[in-house]
N, C-alpha and C positions, 0 to 999 in steps of 0.2 A: 492566373489562378490570383488567392491572394494579395500576397505580395506586390506582384504588379499593378494589380487595383488601386491598391494603396500609391503607387509608385506615380503611375496615371493621374490619383487625385491629387497631387501633392502641384503635378507639373502644368495642367491641363489649364487654358487660358476661357475658352468657353463654359460659362458656369451652367448650362444647361447639361454639357456634357460633366461637368463636374459633380453635380449633382446627381447625373445617373449612377456614378463610380460610388460617392458616398453610400445610396442604396446598395447597390450591390455588397460594398465593403461593412452593412448590418446587416443583410439577409446573409451573410457567410457570415457572422459569428452566432446571429442564431441559428442558422442549421450546423454550426458544428459546435454548439454548443459551449461556447465558450465564453458566454455572459457571465457565466456565473464564479472562474476564475480568473475574473479581470474583473469583479466585482462593477459592473456596467449595465444598463438597462438599453436595449436597442430603441427600444418608443421611445425613451425619453430625448438619446441622443440622435433620433431623428427629428425632432423638433429646434435643437437647442446646437445653431452650429460653434459657436465658442466653446460647448462644453466637448463640440466632437473634436474638434480640434486638440484638444485635449485629454485625449483618450487617445489618439490615435499614437503620439511616441509608445503609449502601455502596451497597448497592442504589436506594436514594431518588435519591442520588448520582448514582448513574450514570443512574438515569432521566431528570433531572435534565439530566444531560449531551447525552444524544441532543434529549432536546428544543432543546435550543439551540445544535446544532451548526447550521453552513451548508451548503447543499448546494448544488449546481449545476443550477436550472432550465431543463431544454432545452438541447441544444447552442445553437453560435454560431454566426447567417447574418452574414456581412458586409454591414454597413452599417445592422445590423438593432441597436436598443436594444428595453429592458425598456418594456413599459409595464404600466397599472394594479395590482394586489396583488405579481409578482412585484417590478418597478421600488418599491415603496413597502418593500419586505422588502430587500431590497438597500441600500436607502438607510438602512434601522434598522440593519443590519449596521455600515455604515460607519461609525453616530457612535454606538452603542452599546459598553461598556454605558453610558457615564455617562448617555446619554438615559435609558433604561430606570429607574435610578433617579432620574430625577430628574422623571419621569411618575408614581412610583411616590411620592414626595415631596411632590406636588401630588395625591393623593390616586387617583390612578387604577391601573388593571393593566393586564397586557400589552394587553388587546382596545383599553384605550385609546391606547396606545401605538400601535399598527399601525391604529385610526382618524385619527388625526389626521396620519399618514402619506398614507395612503390621501390628503386631504383635500390637502396638501400637494400631491400628483404631479398631481391634479387643475388645481392654480391658486387653491386659498381661500392666501389669508398666513399666515405662523405665527400673530398672533394671531389671527385668525378661526376659525381651527382651533383651536388648545385651546379658547377662549371654546365653544365648538359643544360640543366633547367633554368640556372639565373643567370648564367654569362659571367658569373662571380664565383668567389668564397667569402665569407666570413666566419672572425674568429668564434664568435657568437654558434653561427649554424653549424659550423664546427664542433663546436663543446658539447651542442644538443645531440648532434647526430654521434658522435662517440658516447655519448649516454645511450640514444638509440641502443647502440650495438651492443651495450652490453645487456640490458634489456630485451635482447634480440635472443641473447646466447642465453640469459634466463628463461624466456619462453619456449625454446626450443630441448634447452633440460628437462620440462614436463613429460618427455617420453618416456621417462623411466618409472613413471606410476604405479604400471602393472609388475613390473619385477617388484617396488618396493613394496605391493602387499602381498606378493606371494613371498618375501623376506620375513615380512609380519608374520605370515603366517606360518611359518617354519623357527620365530622366537630370533629371529637375526636381529642385530642391531641396524635402529633406521636412524639417521641424524638428521638430528632436529633441525624447527626453522621456523619460523614466525609465520600467525596466520594472519587476515586480513584480506583486502578486496585489492588485488594489483595494480586500478588504476592509482588509488589510491594511496596502496603502499607496494610500492615493484618490492619493498626484499623479500616479501611474501610468496614470491617465485624465487624457484622453480618448485612448483608441488611435489608431491611425492614423498615428503619427507614429515616428519613426529612433531606435528603443530603442538605450540607452545603460545602461550599469553607474554603475559610477563608480572613482576610482581605487584599481586591485588592491594600489598599494604601501602600502595605509592597512588592507589585511586581517594579521591580524585589528583592526579598528576599539577602543577605549577600551570602547564601550558594550557589543560585543560579547565581550568581555574581560570582562567583571562576570557576562553571561548564561550565559555559559561557563562558569565557574568554582565558577556556585552552581551549575548543572546537573551538573556535574562533582562536586562534593562530594553532594549529591541521591542519583547515583549509586552512589556509595562506601557512605552510608550505604544505601541498599535492600540492596546485594549483603550489608553486613554484617549485614541483618534478615534477611537471606533465609537465610544461610550460614553466619555466626556465625566469619566471617574476612573480609581482601580479597581481592578480586579482582585477581590476580597478572599478568594481561595482558587489556587492555581490544582488541576490534576497533572499529575504526569504517567506516562506506561514508561517502565523499566525492562530491558531483554540487555539478559547477560550478555549475546556474539555482540551486541550494541558497544557495551562497555568493555568489552575486551578490544574492543574499533578505537570508541574513541575516549576511550581512559579515563573517563570520571566526566563529560562536558554534560550530561544532564544532570546528576550527582550533583554537580557546582550548582547549577540552576537552582537546582531547588535548597540547597544552602544560602544560597543569593535572594532568593525569596526569603526564607526565614529570617534574613538577617543574622547570619551564622556564617562562621570561614572554616576553614579547615584550621588545625596546626601542625606542622609539617617539624620531625626532625632532621637530625643532623644527615643523612641517612636520604630525606626528600623521600621517608614517609609518614602517612596520616596517621599522627598520634591519638589526636582527639579535636574536637570540636571546637571554639569560642564563641559570643556573643559580640556582635558588631553594634558598638553605641549607638543610641536614636539619632543621637546628634551630627554622626558619621555617615548613616548611613540617607539619610536626608530623607525618607518615605516610610510610607506603612511598613509593619510588618505582614507581607501577606503569605498567608495558610496555603498547606498543599495539601494534597491526597495523593499517594502513593500505592500504584496499581501495578505491581510486576509479576514478570512469569515466574513458572514454577522452577524454570532453569536458573533464575536470577536469584529465590531465595536460597538454591541449594548452594549458586559458587560462589553467591553474595553475602552470606545471612554477616558477612562485619559489617559491611556498609549499608544493611538496613537498619541493624544497633546504630551504626556509627549518624543515622538521620532520624529516628529516634528521639535519641540522647537532645539532636538540634531542634525537636519539635520542645520537645521539652521545657530546652533553654527558651527558646520562644516565647514560648507560652508563660512562665516565670516571668518574663522581661516589664518594667514598669515603664512604660516612653513618654508619660508625661503629655505634649502636645498630640504628639503622632499616634492614631488610630494604631489598634495591637490584633489585626484579624486572626493570628490565632490563638489569641485570649480571650476573645471576644466569641469564637466558633467556639473554644473549650468549655469553656461557661455554661452556653446555650446547648450545647450537645450535656451536659452535666445535669442541667434540670429537667430536660426532659426525658434522660434515661431514670432519674432520680421520678419524676409520673408516672415512667414505666413501671417500677416497681423495684428498682434496682435499688442494691442495700448502698449505702455513701460508697464506701472503700473500692467496692468493683465498680462505681458509675464515675470515679476518679479518674481508674486505671483507664477504664475504654473513653472516656470522654477525653484522653489522651491519642487515640490511639488513629494512626493516619496512614497502615501499611496494609496492605489487603494483598493478597493473591489465591490461586486455585489451594486446595485442601493438601496436606502434607503426602507427599507419593505421587501428585496429580499435574500433568503441563500446559493445561485445557481450560480455555474456561466452559468449550464443549458446545456452545452454540452451534458452532461452524456444522456439525452432523445437524444440529436439531435443525436448524434453515436450510438444510441441501433437503431435509424426508417435508417437503412445503404442505404435504397433504397432513399431517399431525397438529397442525395447528390454523386458527384460522385469525389471530392477528398478532401484532409484533408484541404485545402484554403478556403474552405467554415467554415467550424469547425474553423480556427484558427481566422479566422475575426470575427466570430460570439464569443470570449472569449473576444477577443478585446472590441468588443462594447460591449459587460456586465458585463465588467469587470473594464472598462475604466470610472468609478467615483471617482472625488478626493475628501481627508479627509484629509485636511492641508492648513493651511495659510489663516482661517476664510472661507474656500471651506467646505462644508461639503455635499457631496451626487447628484453633481452637474458631467452633463458627459462631459470629454473631453480626447472623446478616444485616437485622435492625440497626444495628451501628455505622453497618457498610453504608447505608441508605439513610441513616442522618448526614453520616460525609456528603454522601451526593446530592443532599439537598441545597446547599453553597456553594457548588462549583462555578466558576463564572468562564474557563477556558482548560482543555486539554492540549499536552504536548506528548508529541512520541518522535524519535531520532530515526533517520536513515541514512549510515554509513555508507552502504553497499552501492557502485555501480551495477549490479546485477541484479538486485533484489532490489523493489520498490512497493509500493501499497496492494498490486494486484499479482502479482506471481507466487499469490500462498495465502491461503484462508486467515490463516495466523494473526495477520496484520486487522483485519477484519473483522475476525473475533474478538478480540485482545480490544483494541482502539474504536473500532465502531460499537462493537457493544457497547462501551464504557459510555457513549453520546445516547445511546439506546436507554440505557438505566438512570444512566441522567434523566433522560424526556422522559422515560417511566414516571419517577418521581417528581419531578418538578412541572411536567408539564410543556417543559420549552427546551430546545436543543440549545448547544453553548457551541462558543468559538474554537473551531481544532485546528492546530498547529502542528507543523511538524519541522524540526529542527533538521537543515537540509544538508547534511554534513558530510557530502561524497565528496566532494573538491576540498585538500589540503588547504588550498588557499581563498577556496567564496565559500565559508559556513556562513550559514544566514536561516533566519525565520523565515516559511512561508507559511500563506493557507493551506491545509490539506488538498482544499479543491484545486487551488494551483498546482499543487506534488502532482496529485493526481491523474489532471487532466492532462497535463504535460507525460506521464509514464503512459496513457493509452493513446495520446497520439502521435507520439515517438517511436512507442512500441507496438503496439496490438492493432492497431492500424494502419500504422507503414508497411506498406506491401515484402519491403524490405527485409525486417522484421520476421514476416510471415513465409517469406522464399527462405531464409535460414531454417526455420523450423522444420518446414517439409521438406528438407535438405537429408533429415534425421527421421525422415519414414513414421513409423508408430512412436516414437518417444514425441516427437516434434508434434503429434495429434493431441499427445495431451495437454501438452501447453497450450496449444489452443484451445481445450476445452476448458482449460483452468481458469481461461481468461472468464469465461459470461457464469459458471458458477460461484469466483470471485466477485464481480460484478454484483452479481443475486447476494452475496452476503453484504455486503454495501450499501444498496436497495436495501435491503432490511432493515439496516440499523440505522441508516441512514439517506432514508430517501429526497432527501433537498442536493443530496451530491453527487446523486444519478439520476438523468434528466434523461426525458423521451429523446431527447437528440441524440444522448449518448446508445440507449440501445438499438433507436434506427440507424448509425452507423455499424454496430455490431452487424444486425442484423444483413445490409449492406454489403458490410465485407462479408462477413462468411458465409450465408445465405447464399444471398445474390451474384457471391463473386465480382464484386464493383470493379477492382483489380484487373480481373481477368487472368487468374493467377495458375486456373485450374484448377480449384479446390476440392471442385466435387469429385472430380476423375479421382483426385488425392485421398478424400477419407472414403472412395471406396475401393484403392488400392489399399489403402495402409491400415485404417478405423474406420469403418464404416457407423460404427459403434457411438463411436464419439460427436461426429455428425448430427444421429440421431440425438445425440441427450443434448446437445447445443438446440437444437429444434425443439427439440420436449422445454428446454430450461425455458425459451423464448414465450411458448403459448404457456407454458406457468406462471410468467411473470408477468403477462397480458389479463392471466386468468384473478390473481389473486388484484388487480389494479395497478401494481408497479410501472409497468408499460402500457401508455396508450398509443396503442399499435392502431394505425388502418385497419379495414376491414380485407384491404388487397393484400395485406402482410400475413395475417391470419388465415388466411385461406390457403396464400401458399403454404402456409407453414404446415398446417395442416395435412393440406395435399402430401410435402414432400415426409412429412414425418411418417405417412399412413405406408407410403410405398415404402418407406427403406423400412417400415416393421413387416410389410407383407414379402421383400424383397431379401432380407438378412435375418429377421426374428427380431425379438424385442433384447434391447440393450440391459434390461433391469440392472439401471442405476436406481440410486435412490428416489430419484420424481417419477420414475416411469409404472417398471411393474408395483403393481399392487395398488396404484394411483387414481383410484377409480371417480374423485374428484376429475384432475385432468382429463380421463379417460373419456368422461360423460362434455366437458368442457370440447375438446377434439368434436366429439360426434355431432354437438352443435351448430358447431363454425362447417362443420363437411354438409351438416344439412343445409346449414343456410346459402351456404356455395352452391347445392343441389339444388335447391328451390330456384336460383337465382339464373338458373343455366337454364336449358333442358332435359337434366335428368341425370346426362352421362355424366363419367367419371365415379368414383370411387362410393359406396353408398354407406359403410359403415368402416370402424375402428374396428383391427384386427380382435377376435376375443383374450387374444395371447397377451395384447398388450392393457386386459383392465383384471386379465386374471392370475395371470401369475405372479408366481410368491415375491415377495419380498427382496430383495440380495441382501444380503449377510454384508455390513460397510466394513472392511477394511480401512481405520482408519492411520492414521502418524502420531496416534497420541490416545492409550486407553484409557482418559480419566471420564468417559462414560458408562464404560463396561459396569453393567450390574447397575447404572442411574439411569441407561436412556431406553425406549423401545420404539419402535417409528409404527404406531399404529395405523390403518385406514377408519377417522373415525368419523369425516362429514360423506356426505352426500351431496354435490352441485348441482342447481336446477341445468347449468351449462351455458353457455353462450346462446344467445337467443331464447335464455327459457327464462321463467320466475319462480323462482324458488324459495322455500322459507330457510334459511342454513341453522342448523343445528345451533345451539349455544355452547358448549360447552369443551372442545376440542382441544385440550391440552396436552403441554406435554408431560409423560408417562413417567413416573417417576418408582418403578416397582422396588418391592422390597429385595435387602441384600441375597436372601437365595432365589431369589427369579431368575432363569438361565438368560442371557441374550447373547446380543450379537459380540462377539470376541475383538477385541481393539488389541492391536499394538502399539506399546510402551517404546517412546524415542525422545529421550530427555531434550530436548530443542525445539525451541519454540516458533522458528518458521523456516524448517527446511534447511536452512542458507548455510554452507560449507565455510570453514571458515578464510576457505582461498579457493578457487575459482581458477584453471586456465581456459573457458568460453571466452573466445573474442568479444572486444567489447570495441564497437563502431558507433563511431562520433554519427550523430545523425544527421549530414549533410543532405540528404537524397529524402529528409522527413517533407519536403514542400512540395513532394511529388503525393502526399496525401492528403494535403491541402488543396493543390489542384486537384484534383480528381472529385475531392468531393466539393468544391467551390464550383466543378466542367456540371455537375450536374443538378445542379440547386434549379430550382425552380423560381425564377428570378419574380419574386413581387418587391412592393414599395411600400416605405415606411410612412 
């Protein structure tokens, strides 16, 4: 596999063989779509031995991060707890990294550490488990395993979930407990408690301030390294569930960019903010644009007011020699608003607006539904403008929830980079559409206004011991390979039957949203791997049989989405893949009927495209095989969309607006399929409101497994590479 090729490259003496290993490594990083997250160019590395040698440590570090990442193993069933290997792996994640260090100090390795924990969860005492595996005991390991036993008791206590739900329905007392990610915050276990967060008057906490300022410095340093100058404005996406976990790390970073700090009272509650003198700050004041979820707006309104005050303090600061980008941008916006016809007072107020989110009572940017209904738009500009209109509500300066899409657009014009945080080991960037809708949509909106994408970063706060800034590309790619393309993760989901099939389908839909909002993020190679993993079943997991028994419509929807991605130019698939997908899709329709998801029923463009693929295939063959797409897949009425948030109720309809020439045909596309925004009186799909931006509960008892088997993924793909030289 790839790691073996690297090891062989480092040890081989023969230069010709060494060159062969180098070629294999470079082919692998291209076929695995690792160039973007590693910020590498394989073609350049092929001709530069020194650069290749300097690149190898980064590649090894990335592969090591893949192997030591966490993944949820299967979905969660109320009242059931993990057993065996998943249970041991979850406990290891909770007591690492100290535990692994102590195992190594005692002469053991990763397998030794796992073996000890397998014995522990099966009832062996900490001392006996150490002796059986290592032949000795140490005080450090005994302490780790004692903590592991405590966590084991907490996990086993999660069986109370169903009785506690029944108690709640009978209005009985439910014991309170903190929310949080169990790997990051083990005190969140056991589940089945009345969740609480903390006193939000303490946000940001002093600890969060220290982390946020460090991450802010890291962001500035990285931007300067990449661009040779300070960023003028950074956009931050705030979610309530994230703040409840990191306790104000993102808010601290916002304050730090502005050159403002919190003022705490004797009870460690934030009572105010104050300006940091320019001489103490030692750098320009960097402007901010804050985009937040509807849940954040409702739960942390006082934090928005504090951020608004911080912006005003920064805008009024007279810093002398150092640039003040807050003041500069405020004045530029003021002048543009005056030129647009605003009166002086309103223009001055709106020029200071930096906080935007959905309209009052709404909790979604809405584009996730529009992107899914891919036949309703021709290009991403329609999606971008819908995002701007939807998110263009001001929450600052005494204005609370009034739409000023033009002011939002003006703020987008000078954004240099965007930042979001991820604190959960269960949820990343591909588990749910809201991350792509909010964060990817933000990039799409900026690109619509400026013509260019900006740097996108993730504050990776999953580990309390290793909080770091990462590029979105690096973070998302690692999640894709360590989870969704990992046969162990897939097997875990298959073990949950129909429910697991929904998670497999969600990957493709969420990758689709990312590709529409950030085409440079999702490569053709990623689509290729998804096709090979889920349609061709490259890991030989029996996926066709699984989908056939549990949910054939999920696989049909996956096939249709892959075809639609190719139809709209987001995936440059080869003809063989398209023909196989079209044939499998048609076979599924004939056997099971049409799934009637948002991109199949009523999608005449896709139906024509599939028909073109089938015609081309039949022309290449002797004419045998299916001849046409069943009419039911063209004429069936579009299914009502039931979404987790009803922000689009009465605001969006899906209409079949265009007819495509299809695969292998030339046709003039109609020019104006836009997302329909009917009057409020027009009836439409009924959406269900959930005041939750990402579908993430505060606590989960789904087991989280270190990805020590992720090498299987890399090896499997590596083994199937069509070898070629650079």
